[in-house]
C-alpha positions in Angstrom: 0.0 0.0 0.0 1.4 3.3 -0.7 2.1 5.9 1.8 3.0 9.7 2.1 6.4 9.7 3.5 7.0 12.8 5.9 10.1 13.8 6.7 12.2 16.8 8.0 13.4 18.4 4.7 16.9 17.4 4.8 18.8 15.8 2.4 19.5 13.2 4.6 16.1 12.9 5.9 15.2 12.5 2.1 17.9 9.6 1.9 16.0 7.9 4.2 12.7 7.8 3.1 14.4 6.0 -0.1 16.1 3.5 2.4 12.7 2.8 3.8 10.8 2.8 1.2 13.4 -0.4 0.0 12.8 -1.9 3.3 8.6 -1.4 3.2 8.6 -2.6 -0.5 6.5 0.6 -1.5 6.7 3.5 -3.4 5.9 6.5 -1.6 2.9 8.4 -3.0 4.3 11.7 -2.0 7.0 13.3 -0.4 6.1 16.3 2.4 9.1 17.7 4.9 8.5 20.0 8.1 7.0 22.8 5.6 5.1 21.5 3.0 2.2 19.0 4.9 -1.3 19.0 2.7 -4.1 16.5 3.7 -3.9 13.3 1.6 -6.0 10.3 1.5 -3.0 8.0 1.7 -1.6 6.9 5.0 1.3 9.0 6.5 4.9 7.1 7.3 7.0 9.3 9.6 10.2 9.3 8.6 12.7 9.3 10.7 16.5 10.6 10.0 19.2 7.9 10.4 23.0 9.1 9.6 23.5 5.3 8.8 20.8 4.9 6.7 21.2 8.1 4.6 25.4 7.2 4.1 24.2 3.8 2.6 21.7 4.9 0.0 24.7 7.5 -0.7 27.2 4.7 -0.7 24.7 2.8 -3.5 24.9 5.5 -5.9 29.0 6.2 -5.6 29.2 2.2 -6.0 26.9 2.5 -9.2 28.8 5.7 -10.7 30.4 8.8 -8.6 28.3 10.6 -11.2 25.2 9.2 -9.8 25.9 10.4 -6.0 26.6 13.9 -8.1 23.3 14.2 -9.4 21.2 13.0 -6.5 23.0 15.5 -4.4 22.8 18.6 -6.3 19.2 17.5 -7.4 18.1 17.7 -3.6 19.4 21.5 -4.1 17.8 22.5 -7.3 14.3 24.4 -7.6 12.3 21.8 -9.4 8.5 21.2 -8.2 8.6 17.6 -7.0 11.7 17.1 -6.3 11.7 14.3 -4.5 9.6 12.4 -7.0 12.2 13.4 -9.9 15.3 12.5 -7.2 13.3 8.9 -6.4 11.8 7.8 -9.7 16.2 8.1 -10.9 17.0 6.2 -8.4 14.5 3.8 -9.0 15.4 3.4 -12.6 19.5 3.5 -11.3 18.9 0.3 -9.2 17.3 -1.6 -11.7 19.1 -0.5 -15.2 22.7 0.3 -13.6 25.4 2.7 -15.0 23.8 2.4 -18.6 21.0 4.3 -17.7 23.6 7.7 -17.3 23.8 7.4 -20.8 20.1 7.6 -21.6 20.1 11.3 -21.2 16.0 11.3 -22.6 15.2 8.5 -20.5 12.2 9.5 -18.3 13.9 9.2 -15.6 16.8 11.0 -16.3 15.9 13.8 -18.5 14.0 15.6 -15.2 16.9 15.3 -13.2 19.5 16.4 -15.5 17.5 19.7 -16.6 16.7 20.6 -13.1 20.6 20.3 -12.0 21.6 22.2 -15.6 19.4 24.8 -14.5 21.0 25.2 -11.0 24.5 24.7 -12.2 24.0 27.7 -14.5 22.6 29.7 -11.8 25.9 29.2 -9.4 27.9 30.0 -13.0 25.9 33.0 -13.3 26.1 34.2 -9.5 30.4 33.7 -9.1 30.3 36.9 -11.0 27.4 38.4 -10.1 27.7 38.7 -5.9 28.4 42.2 -5.0 30.0 42.5 -1.5 29.9 45.7 0.6 32.3 46.4 3.1 31.1 47.4 6.9 33.8 47.9 9.3 36.0 45.1 8.5 33.5 42.4 7.3 32.3 41.9 3.9 28.4 41.2 3.3 26.6 40.7 -0.2 23.2 39.7 -0.9 21.6 36.7 -3.5 18.0 36.2 -4.3 18.5 32.8 -6.4 15.7 30.3 -7.6 17.9 27.0 -6.0 19.8 26.5 -3.0 23.1 27.9 -4.2 25.1 28.5 -1.3 26.8 25.3 -0.6 27.8 24.8 -4.3 28.8 28.6 -3.9 30.6 27.7 -0.6 34.1 26.5 -2.2 34.4 29.5 -4.8 34.0 32.1 -2.2 35.8 30.9 0.6 38.8 29.7 -1.6 39.3 33.3 -3.6 38.8 34.8 -0.4 39.9 32.8 2.5 41.8 35.9 4.3 38.3 37.9 4.6 35.5 37.6 7.3 32.5 37.9 5.0 28.2 36.8 4.9 26.5 35.9 1.9 22.6 36.4 2.6 20.1 34.3 0.4 16.9 35.6 0.3 14.8 33.1 -0.9 16.0 30.2 1.2 16.5 32.5 4.1 20.0 30.8 4.8 23.6 33.0 4.7 26.7 32.0 4.2 29.4 33.0 7.1 33.1 32.8 6.6 36.2 34.0 8.4 39.8 32.5 7.9 39.7 28.8 8.9 36.0 28.4 9.6 32.8 28.8 7.2 29.3 27.4 7.9 25.9 28.1 6.4 23.3 28.8 8.6 19.7 29.7 8.5 18.7 33.2 8.9 14.9 34.6 9.1 16.0 38.3 8.4 19.4 40.5 7.6 19.5 43.7 7.4 22.1 45.5 4.9 23.0 48.6 6.9 23.5 52.3 4.7 27.3 52.3 3.5 30.0 54.0 5.4 31.4 57.6 3.4 34.4 55.4 1.9 31.9 52.3 0.9 29.6 54.9 -0.7 32.8 56.0 -2.9 34.0 52.5 -3.9 30.1 51.7 -4.9 30.2 55.0 -6.6 33.4 54.2 -8.7 32.3 50.7 -9.8 28.9 52.0 -11.3 30.9 54.8 -13.0 33.4 51.6 -14.9 30.5 50.1 -15.9 28.8 53.0 -16.8 31.9 54.2 -18.7 33.2 51.0 -20.5 30.3 51.0 -22.2 30.2 52.3 -26.0 27.0 54.0 -26.3 26.8 53.7 -30.1 26.4 50.2 -29.1 23.8 50.2 -26.6 21.8 46.8 -26.6 19.2 46.7 -23.5 18.0 42.9 -25.2 22.0 41.7 -25.4 22.7 42.7 -21.8 20.1 41.1 -20.6 20.5 38.1 -22.3 24.3 37.8 -20.5 22.8 39.5 -17.3 19.7 38.5 -16.8 17.2 41.1 -15.1 16.3 38.9 -12.1 19.6 39.4 -10.8 20.0 43.4 -10.9 18.4 43.4 -7.9 21.3 42.8 -6.1 23.9 44.3 -8.2 25.4 47.5 -7.4 25.7 48.8 -11.1 21.7 48.7 -11.2 21.1 50.3 -8.1 19.0 53.7 -7.9 21.0 56.9 -6.3 20.3 56.5 -2.7 22.1 53.1 -3.3 25.1 55.1 -3.0 24.2 57.2 -0.1 26.0 57.2 3.1 25.5 56.9 6.8 22.1 56.8 8.3 20.5 59.1 5.6 19.0 56.0 3.2 16.8 53.5 4.6 14.9 52.1 1.6 12.4 49.1 2.8 14.6 46.9 0.2 17.8 46.9 1.4 18.6 45.3 4.8 20.9 45.6 8.3 23.7 43.9 8.8 25.5 44.6 11.9 29.1 45.0 11.3 30.9 41.5 12.3 28.1 40.4 14.4 27.0 36.9 12.2 30.9 35.9 11.1 
């Protein structure tokens, strides 16, 4: 009999759903995490998170092919609707058909996961160049509003390149932050985050960056459509060069609702 699998919303918890589905020899009718619970005609099975069970599932995927483990791990970070069902169908097919499945890119169990992961990878690639940090009393802070949960994949990029810096990168969509100081990092839940108005010096740096952006453009070849193709408009909200004049005003004179305040050094 099919059941609704309810778990804690973590990747480990989802892997335990996979483990238990094979123990009970059933295909989950639906997956529900702690934040997403709907009434259902199916009975509910509460899945407890067990690190050992999760490791066994990951090990089984790695044994078939390390790339399969990577696809599943990344798939859980995507914004794909019903991502658990997509990943579960892939795992089912992989256990049944083995490594050759990974060459069948149009397979109904492979294609949805591949598309979701490609979207995730594309967003990570763009954000490596689109993140803008501001300085506040010896600490750097930045904000993004991604569709996918990108911080786990951006972590290595920024921590390795800014290894001597104290910084915070806030994900407005998923309400979490990557915090780093030399030798330490963590991704933590953060319900609210407010970027403070810049100091006089920081406001000058922001204005210099915008002036550079405006200056390098060849006015006669201005092409908004091409610009939005290379720099999608949904990322402009957190990019310095696309902000209005008040973003470059120092001190407490600037308090727009859309920006948020950070207490210097308080989260890192």
